[in-house]
N, C-alpha and C positions, 0 to 999 in steps of 0.2 A: 389523472388518477391519483388517489391518495394511497397511503400504506395499506390500509384494509382492502381496498379494491385490488391492489397488486397481489397481495397474499392470497387472494381467491383463485389466482391462476395456478392450476395444479403443478405444472413443470416448474414454475418459478418457486413455488413453495417447497418442492423437493430439493431444489438447488440450495435454497436458503437454509433448510434444515440440515442438509449435509454439510454446508459450510460452517454452520454454528457448532455442530458436534465436532468437526475437525479443529475449529479454532480454540475450543475447550482443550483439546488434546495439545495444541500448539502452546497454550499458556502453561500447561504442565512441563513440557520439554524446555521452553524458554528459560524458566527458573532452574530446572533440574540441571541443564548443561552448565550453567554459570556456577552452581553449587559444586558440580563434580570437578570442574576445571580448577576451581579455587581450593577444593579439598586435596586434590592431587598435587597441586604446585604451589599454592599460596602466592601466585604471581599475577599481578595485574597485567603484565605484559602478555601472559599466556591467555588471559580472558580477552584482551584486545585482539590477539591473534585469532581467536575464535570468531570474534565479531567480523574481522576482515574476511576470514575464510567463507563466512555466510554472505557477505556483502558482494563478493566477487562475482558469483554466477549471474545475478541479474544484469550486470554490466557487460558480461561476455556471452555466456551460453544463452541468456535470455533473448538476445537479439536473433540468434539462430532459431531458438524455440518459436518465436513469433512467425517465422517463415513456415515451419512444419505445422503450426496451428492452423495457418491459412490453407494448407494443402490436404489436411487430414480431417476426418470426422471429429469434431471438437468434443462431442460427448465421449467417443472412445479415448481420445487423448486425456480427458479428466479421469476416466476409469482406470486407464494404464497408470497414470501418475499416482493415484490413490493406492494401487496395489504395490507399486515399487516403493513408495514412501513407508508403507506399513512394514515391509521387510527391512528397510534401512534403519528405521528408528528402532525396531526390535533388536537390531544388531548392536545398538548402543549399550545393551546390558552386558556385552562381553568385555567392556572396558572396566577393569578393576584395579589397575596400578598405573603409576606415572609413566612407566616404560611403554604402556599401551596408548599413551596420549595421542601419537600420530593416527591411530586407528579412529579415535574419537573425532579428530579434526577431518579425517577422510570421509567418515560416514556422515557427518554434519554438512560437509561440502557437497557430497553426492545427493543428499536429501534435499538441499537447497537448489541444486541444479535441476533435479527432477520437478521441483515445485515451480520452477520458471516455465514449465509447459502447462501446468494446471491453470494458473491465474489468467493468462491471456486467452486460453480456451473458454474459461468461464465468462470472461468479459465479452468475448465474440459470440457466445451462445445466447446470452441473456437478451440481446435485441431481436433474436429470432423467436423469443418467447413472449416478451412484454412489449406492448405497443409503445410507440415513442413517447406518448404523453404520460406514460407511467414509468419511464426510465429513471427520472430523477428521484421519484419516491422509492423505487426498487433499490437504487444505489444507496439511498438514505437508510433504508431498513437494513441492508447489509452492513453498513458502517456501524449502526447502533448495536446490532447483534454481535458483531465482531468484538467491540469493546467489552460487552457483557461477558461473552464467553471466554475471552482471553483473560480478563480480570478473575473470573471464577476459577479458571484453570490454574493460574498462578496461586490463588489462595489454597486450592486443593493440593498443589504441589507442596506447599509448606506443611500441610497436615500429613500427607503421605510420607514425606522425607522425615518429618519429626517422629512419626510413629514407627516406620519401617527401618529408619536409620540408613537408608540406601535409596538411590535414584531409580532402581529397577522397576518398582510399581508404576512410577510416573511414565517411564519409557513403554512399558507393557500397555498401559491405558491409552497412551497416544497412538500406539500401533493399532489398537482396537478401534479407535475413532476413525482411522483411515479406512478400515474394513466396513464399518458401519456407513460411512460416507459413500463407499463404493456401492454397497447394496442399495442405498437410496438413489443414487444417480442412475443405476440400472433401470429404475422405474420412470425416468425421463423419457417422454414419448417423442419430443421434438428432436428430429435428426436432419437438419438442413445439410444437404450435400455440399462439399466444398467446391468452389468454382474452379480453383487451380488444379491442373493435373498433378497427380502424385509423383512427379519426377524426382528422382533421387541424385541426379547429376550434379556435380559441383557448379557447373556453369548455370544450371537452372536455379540452384539455391542462391548463388551470388546475385543473379539477375532479380530474383524475388526479394532478396534483402534490399537492393537498391531501389526497388519499387516502393518498398515500405518507407524508406528514407525520403523518397521523392514525393510520396503522398503527404507526408508532414510538411515538406518544403513548399508545396504548392497551395497549402491552406493557411491563410493568415490566422485562422482561429486555432488550428492545431499547433502552429508555430507559437502563438501567443500562450497556449496552455503549457507547452513544453518549456519555453524560455521562462515564463513567470514562475512555474512550479520549481524549476531548477534553481532560479535565483532565491526563491523562498528557502529552499533547502540549504543554500550556502549560509543562511542565517540560522535556521532551525537546527542544523547539525550541530553547531556550537552550543546552542541552548541545551540540547539533550545531554551534552557531555558536562556542562558547567552547572547544572541545576543542583546536584548533590554538594559540590563545593560551596555554592552559594548558601544553601540551607544550613549545612553542617559547620562550615568554617566562618562565613561572614555573620550569619544570624544565630549560630549556636542552637540550631533546632534540634531537640532530642530525636533519637532514631524512632521512637514511638510515634512521632508526628508524621513521619514520611508516609505512612498509609492514608492518613487524612488528607494529606496534600494530593496524593494520587487519586483518591476517591472524589475529590472536588472536580477535577477535570472529567473523570470518567462519567460521573453522574450527569453533568451538563451535556456531554456528548451523546449520552443516551436519550436524554430529554429532548435534545434538538432534533432528533430523527423526525418527531412530529412536526417540527418547524419547517422541514424540508418540503413537505406537501404544501404548506401555506405559501412558501416562497415560490414554488413551482407555478402556482396559479397567478402570481403577480410579477414575477421577475424572470428574465431569460438567464440561462446558466452562465452566460458571459458576465452579466451584471452581478450575479451572486459571487462568482470568482473574484472579480475586481474589488467588491465591497468587503468581502471577508478577508482578503489579503491586506487590505488597508487597516481593518480593524485588528488583526493579528499584529501587524507591525506596531501599532500604537501600544497594544498590551505588552509586547516584549520590551519596548523602550521603558515602559513604566516599571517593569521588574527590576531595572537597574537602580531604581530609587527606593525600593522597599526597606522598611526598618523592622517590621514585625512579620511573623509567620502568617497571621491572618490576612495580611495584605497579599501575600503570595497565594493563599487559598482562594481569595476573592478573584484575583486576576486570572488564575488557572480556571476557575469556574466560568468566567466570562469567556475565556478562550475556547472552552469546550463547546459553547454555543455557536462558535464560528467554524470549528474544524469539521464537524460532520457535514454541514451544508457545502463547504469548500470541497471536500473529498467527493461528495455525491455529484456536485456540478462538474468537476473535472472528469470523472468517469463518464458522465452523460455526454459531454462534449466529444470525448474520444469515440464513444459508440455511435453518436449521430452524425459527426462530421467526417467519419471515415467510410469508404466504400465497404460494404458488408464482408468482401473477401479479403480486406486488408486490415481489419480491426486487430487481429492478433499481432501483426508486425508494428502497427502504430502504438499499441499498448506496450509491447516489448521495447520499443524506442523510447517511450516516455519512461518506463521503469529503469532503463539504462542511464538515462540523463539524471534522474532523481538519485539513483545510487551513487553515481560519480560525484555529484554535487555534495551529497551527504558525507561521503568519505573525505572529500577535500575539506569540508567545513570542520569535521571532527578532528582531522589531522591538525588543522590550524588552531583549533580551540585551546588545546593545551599550551601551545606556544604563546598565543595572544593573552591567555589567562595569566600567564607568568609575566609577560612583558608589560602589559598595560593594565592588568587587573580584571578580575571576574566581572565586576559591575560594568566596567568600561566595554568589555567584550559583549555583554548583554545589549548595551546601548548600540554598539556597532551592529549587532545582529538584527536589532530592530530596524535600523536604518537600511540595512540590506533588504529586509522583508518589505519595507516601504517601497524600495525600488522595484520589487516584483509587482506591486499594485500599479505603479506607473507604467511598467512594461505591458501589463495586461490592458490597461486603459488605452495606450497607444495602439497596440496591435489588434485589439478587438473593435476599435472604432471604425465604422464603415463597412463592417462585415455583415454577411446575411444573418449570421447568428445573433448579431447585435441589433438587428431590426432593419438593416439597410438592404437594398436589393443585392442579389448575388453578382459578384464581379464576373466579367466575361472570362471564360475558360477556353484555351486553344482547343480547336477541333480534335477529337480523339482522346482528350483527357477526361477522366472521370469527373462527374459533377454530382452535387448533392441535389437530390430531388426534394419535393416539399416535405417528404417524410424524413429527410435527413440521411437517406441511404442512396447509393449510386445505382442508377438504372442500367448502367453499362456493365456487362459481365466480364470485367477485367479486374485483376487484382490491384486494460492499462489496468499490473500491480507489482515494485520490487517485493520480492517475498518479504512479508513482514514477520516471518516465523520467529526470528530471533532479534530482529533490529527495529521492527515497528512500521514499515511501510510497504504498501502494495499497489504500485501505480497510482498513488495518492500522496498528498502531503501527510506526513506522519504526525503523531501527537507532539505538541509542543513540550 
């Protein structure tokens, strides 16, 4: 199925429209939060603390969220998440002075925590709505719309803050987008019942959590996705931190050029959504993951040798053509290689791994940039990204998803059927709201 055919599915179209509207609001708050923290403190450390506060929930609460997503009605989880986040984001307008900064951190942390329930629920609901041969196109459409909506939201935030002189309108609009998303998701008719009993006992939750980890461990494809994506993030985290120093300090790029640099990658990420359908008809998702990882590694290495801003723009434009297919293929593998009642936990496990690797990479970036230099760190990041392609090639080889017969599975363990879902009734996104990744490789 191509993107147009996928969008003809009413329930998927509703989820897609709701996500796009919410992503627009996210773009507003992304920029508004940073501006508020900077205006109240003027401290880069305070901004970094905000980034850390938002990155912690996917690594911690997100793992538990995956358990509940597999136990509860996923549509209701999404509805509850939207309502709670609407209230939490609206609470941000209460922060008016530096002494209220702890409230800002607390609300942002809580909002990100609630968001860790929404994204696995959405990932697990989509395969119940879209046929397997349309999942890659559906995930590609979602990636493209997320980029467009987030970029538009950020642009609107600049206008709103410039005209109003305060972040209040941005927070109010973002709260409204969650309410609109809630209203649209109410119209989703697909309501697959959870297979797991809704037990709230600590023992039951602990067992379900271990089952999610075991599901990943038993699948070479899922292990390959998790390890390769985590290794990639060990490189990309540093890239995200050091891009501004490279542009401003090494190349002397004026601030006015930064928008053009971002648009270069954004435009190709949107355009490449159409490429996903073409690739889906010719390549397996595992092949797409391996090839795009290798391509990104080469482009990151080349950034270390740029001498002009146009070279950076060209490399980012090329990278955008790879990122959307990579993200779509990773999400498709999570959805098709996981038993239907464990998708939430597998997605949450992947989110936690990506968040942890990204935080470790960002923490190391500042030290390495000082010790060995920014360009040298870019080269190292490219080599690490190249290692992720090697990991994917090795772990995907010989798996059913790569075209080989399915390996034998011990009796009683869930297996993947021809449709990619487990016939046995037994039991992926970090929130990119502020930091850029949701169960997928974030933008370079």
